[in-house]
N, C-alpha and C positions, 0 to 999 in steps of 0.2 A: 479731779474736780478742783484741784488747787491751782491750775494753770492761770497765770496772770495775777495771782493774789499777792498783795504786798506782805512781806515778812514783818512780824512785829515782835517786840520783846516779850519777856515773861509776864504773866498775869499779875496784877496787883493783888494784895491780900483780899480786898473787897471783891474783885472779879473772881478770884479763886473760890471764895466762900459762896458767891452766887452760883457759880458753876456746880459746886458740890451740892447745893440745895436743889438745883434743877435736876441733877442726876438722881438724887434720892427720891424726888417726886416721880421721876420717870420710872424708876425701878418699882416703886409702890404701885403705880398705874399698871405696869406690866404684869405684876403678880395678880392684881385684880382682874385684868383681862384674861389671864391664863385660867383663873378660877371660873370665870363665866364661860369661857370657850369649851371647857371640858364637860360642862353641864349640858347634856343633850336635851334635857327637859326644861329649858329656860322659859320663864314666863315672858309675856310681851314687855313687861317693865324691865326685866333683866336684859332682854335683847336690846332695848333702847339704851340701857345703861352701858352695855358693851360697846355700842356704836359711839357713845359719848367718850368712853375711855380710849377707844382706838383713835378718835379725833384728837384727843389730848396728846397721845403718843406721837402721832404723825405731825402734829403742829410743832412739837419740840424737836423731833428727829425724823424727818421724812425719808431718810436714807435707809431705813430698816425695811428691806423688801418683804420680810415675813409678816410685817404688820399690814402692808398693803395687801398681801395675799389673804391674811385673815379677814380684812375688810371686804375683799372681793367675795370670799366665801360667805360672809354674813349677808351681803347684799343679794347674792344669788339665792340664798335661802329665803330672804324676805320677798324677792320678786315672784317666787313660785306661788305665793298665795294672793297676789295682787292682780287687779284688773289691768288691762293695757294702759289705761289712762293713769292709774295710780303708779304703775311701774315707771312710766315715763317721768312722772314728777320726782320719784326717788332718784332715778338715773340722772336727771337734770340737776338735782341738788348735789349729787356726788360730783358731777362734772364741774360745777361752780366751786366746790371745795377743792378739787384737784387743780383747777386753774389758779385759785388763790395761793395754793401751796407752791406751784411752779413759779409764780410771779413774785413770790415773797422776797427772793434774793437771787443773785446770779448763781450761787452754789445750788440752790434748790432747783433751778432750771436745768441742772446737769445731772439729775438723779435718774438713772435708768428705770428703776421700778415705778417711779411716778409717771413716766411716759408710757410704760407698758399698761399701767392701770387706766390711763386716759384712753389708749387705743381700744381697750376692752369696753370701756363705757361707750365710746363712739360706735363700736360695732353693734352694741345693743340698741343704741338710739337710732341708728340708721342714717340714710343719706342726708337728711336735713341737717343733722349735727355735723357731719363731715363738711358740708358746704359752708358752715359758719367758721370753720377753722382758719382759713386764710386771713380773714379780717383781724383775728387775734394775733396770730404768730408772725405774719409778714411784718406787722407793725413792730412787734418785739425785736425782730431781726434788725429792722431799720433804726430803732431808737435805743436799744439796750445793749445787745451783744451780737454783733454781726458775725462773730467767729464761733458761735455756739453750735457745734455740729449736731447736738441733740435736736435742736429746732430744725436745722436743715434736713436731718433724716426724717423728722416727723412730717415736714412739708412734702417730702418725697412720697411718704405713705398717703398723705392727703391727696396728692396729685394722682397716685395710683387708684384712688377711689373716685376719680373723675370730679374732684371738688376744686380743681385749680386748672385753668386753661393752660395749654402749652405755651401760648404767646405770653401770658402773664408771668409764668415761671421763667421763661427764657429771658424776658426783659429784666427781671430782677436778678437772676443768677448770673447773667453775663455783664453786669455792671456793678462796680463796687470797689472796695479797697484793694490796692495792689498787693498787699501782704496778707490777705485773708485766705488762709489755706483751705478753709471749708468752702469758700466760694470757688476757688480754682478746681477743687475736687468735683463740685457740682457742675462746673463749666465743662470739665472733661466728659462727664456723663451726657451732657446735652450735645456736645460736638460728636461724641460717639454715635448718638442717636441720629444726628444729621447725616453722618457718613453712611450709617446703615440704611438710611432711607433712600440712598442713591444719589445724593448730591456729589458734585465734582470734588474729588479728594484734593486736587492741587489747589484750587481757589479757596477751599475751606481752610486748609492747613496754612496757606500763605497769609490768609486773614488772621489766623490765630497767632502766627509768628509776629505779626504786627502788634497784636495785643500784648505779647511778651515785651516787645520793644517799648511800648508805651508804659507798661507797668514798671519797667526798669528805669525809665525816665522820671516817672512819678516818685518812685522809692528805690533809689540805687542800692540801699542797704538791705532791701528785702530778700527773702529766700523762697517764699511760697511759689512765686511764678516760675522759678527755676525748676522746681519739681514738675510743673506743668510742661516746661520746655522738654524735659526728659521724655514725658509721655508723647508729646508731638513728634519727637525724634523717633520714638518706637513705631509710630505710624508711618513716618517717612521711610524707615528701614524696610518696611514690607512692600514698598513700591518697586516697580521695575528699575527705576533709576532715580537718583536723588537730585539730578541736574536742575529740575524746575525749582528746587528749594535751596540750592547751594548759595545763591546770592543773599537770601534772607538769613540763612544760618551764619554766613560770614559777617553780615552787618550786625547781627546780635552779638557775636563774639567781640567784634571791634568796639561796639558801644560799651560793652561790659568791662572789657579788659583794659581799654585805653582811657577811661574816664579819670582825669587827673585829680578830681575833687574827692574821690572816695575809693577805698579799696574794696574789691569784690569779696563779699563774705565767704568764709571757708566753706560753708554748706552750699553756697551758690556756685563756687568754683568746682566742688565735687560733682554737682549736678551738671554743670557745663561739660566737664570731662566725660561724665557718663553718657550724656546725650550725644556728644560728638563721637564718642566711641561707637555708639549704636549705628551712626551713619558713615563711619569710616573716615571721619575728618578730625581725628585727634590732634593732628599737626597744627591746627589753628591756635591751639593754646600752648604750643611748644615755646 
């Protein structure tokens, strides 16, 4: 969850005091929640109080998976006694709370348990709720953090529920930053699907090699697209002959290795070596 975060110095005395105070409050709320959860004969007022305390705990520290689990258990118990209309209101309110938590910060949007809770809520709410997801999260990918694989994975789940068209997903996942590892990972999945559907392997892979060339031109110091190059080479290695791809592979190596303006990153060179090894052309980097 700390990828891309700037390092900072030690906390000031004031910041340390505030952190200590927040921790003491959280511990007090946690003890209160424990006391309410073990009481199987809670009154409606105590149940409402428990939900309030769980909200406080998750607002301060949403990374505690056991608090999300406790909230899920509480909501499930509450739903059992509600009409479908009342249950939908409760679930919708929970979805709004979860959305606010995920969008509060970049760190919050990378918490596994928050996403698991969201998917449970969506499964309870049904197809209408799933259909609303692209409008929220595709925008977040575009405007906030295009490399957040948690959002990408969530959108794959949304797509699996029929809430995102193949064309819309393909258009988004096959356009973006040259050094976005999450995007290249999704692109590989899409291309794999294209190949599995019976499309011509040669033309598809040649097109993807061109994408690697363009990515290298856009960001010569990047490394993400070199991992994609390895995957493409693994596909080529399974073909009867590599001849249809030889010129593209040679061009990629020449562009990467002979650029006088920048040195090939170490990770990029390792990927090149690995990919060329897969297709038996390791001498190109000799």
